[in-house]
N, C-alpha and C positions, 0 to 999 in steps of 0.2 A: 759124527759130524763137528768142525771148525767153529769157530762163532765169540766173536770181539764181546766187551762186553766195557761201556763205556760208563765208569761214577762218577759223577762229582762229591766232593766232600761236602762235608755241611758246615765247618770250622775254616778250614782252611783254603776253600773256593778250587779245591784239584783236583786236578784230574785223573784218575784210577785207572787204566787201560789194561786190563788183561785179556792174555790170548785163551785157550781153553779148545783142549783134541778131544774134550768129549766123558776125560777119568783123569783125576790126581794121581803121581804118582810118589813113591814114598822116599827116603833118601835112608841108605844103607849102609851096613856096615860091612869088617869084614869078614867074609866066611871065619868056620869055625877051624881049627889051629893054627889060625894066624898069629905070630906073637901080635904083646901088645910095646908099643912103639911109640914113640913122639908122635909120628903124623896118624895111626891110632889113635891117641888120645886127644890127636886138634881134629880127630875126625869124628870121635863121640864129640868132644863140644862144640863142632861146630852143627849137627845134628841137631843139637840138645837148644842150639839157636834159631834153628830153622825153626822148630817145634813150636818154638814161643815165637815165628813171628820178622826174627830178629836177621832179616836178610844179608844186611851189609856183615854184622859180625860173624854169620855162619859162614861165608864168601872168604870172609879173612882166614876163618880157622883153615874153611877147606884148602886155601892158596897152603896156609904154610904147612899144610899136613903132603900135599903134595909138594913144596919142598922140599920136605925130608924124605919123603918116598912116593918118585916120580913112575915109580909104577903101581901102584894104589889105585886100580880102577873105582874102586868104592867111591874117594875121593874126588874125579876127575869126575866121576855121574853127580853124586852131593852137589859139586861147584859147578856145573853146570844149569840144578835147579836153582842154587842159590842167585845164580847171573839170571836165571827168566825168569823170576821173582820182580827181580832187580829194573829188567824190559832191554838186558843186554845178550838181546837173544843172540848174535853172532858170537859172542864168547863162548855161549850156552853153549852152543851148536860143535862147538870146535874143544868142547871139555866131554861132552857126549860123545862125540865121534873115536875122542883118544879111552875113551871108557868103553866105549864099543870094540876095540883096537889091541889095549888090553885086555880082556876078556869077551873075546868071540863067541864063547858058549853059555856066557852068565846069563840067562835065562830072566835075573830080575832086571838087568840092565837091559840088553835087547830088545829086549818084550813089554818095556816102561812107557807106558803114552807118552809121558812129556820126550825121551831116547826119540820115541818113529816117530813124532813130529816135529820135532827140529831135523833128523837125518830126508826125511819129505819135504820142510820148505828150504825154502832157498832165501839167504839173507844177502 
């Protein structure tokens, strides 16, 4: 079930809109056997920032990881998660699509609720 929740911030008066697909998707690390590189280090730093709810910092790390290693599907997936949290759904969908194309057999990517939601929605 998909729904939208609108919360009004008590201190700033800001409106936070979150689109939910009924479940949460978690950031991913490259699989076993993937060498540690600058890209994997930035991906890991991005995951740490994501877990702290620092969406913009996480997205910046994931973008650097993608620049260093464009074929790193997990970095594209994680960038999609961060962009979703920032409300940039079209950009998130592009990264999710790229992740799915790079790793079509990675069930952690193609069966993730946020991936499925972005691939079924039109932006």
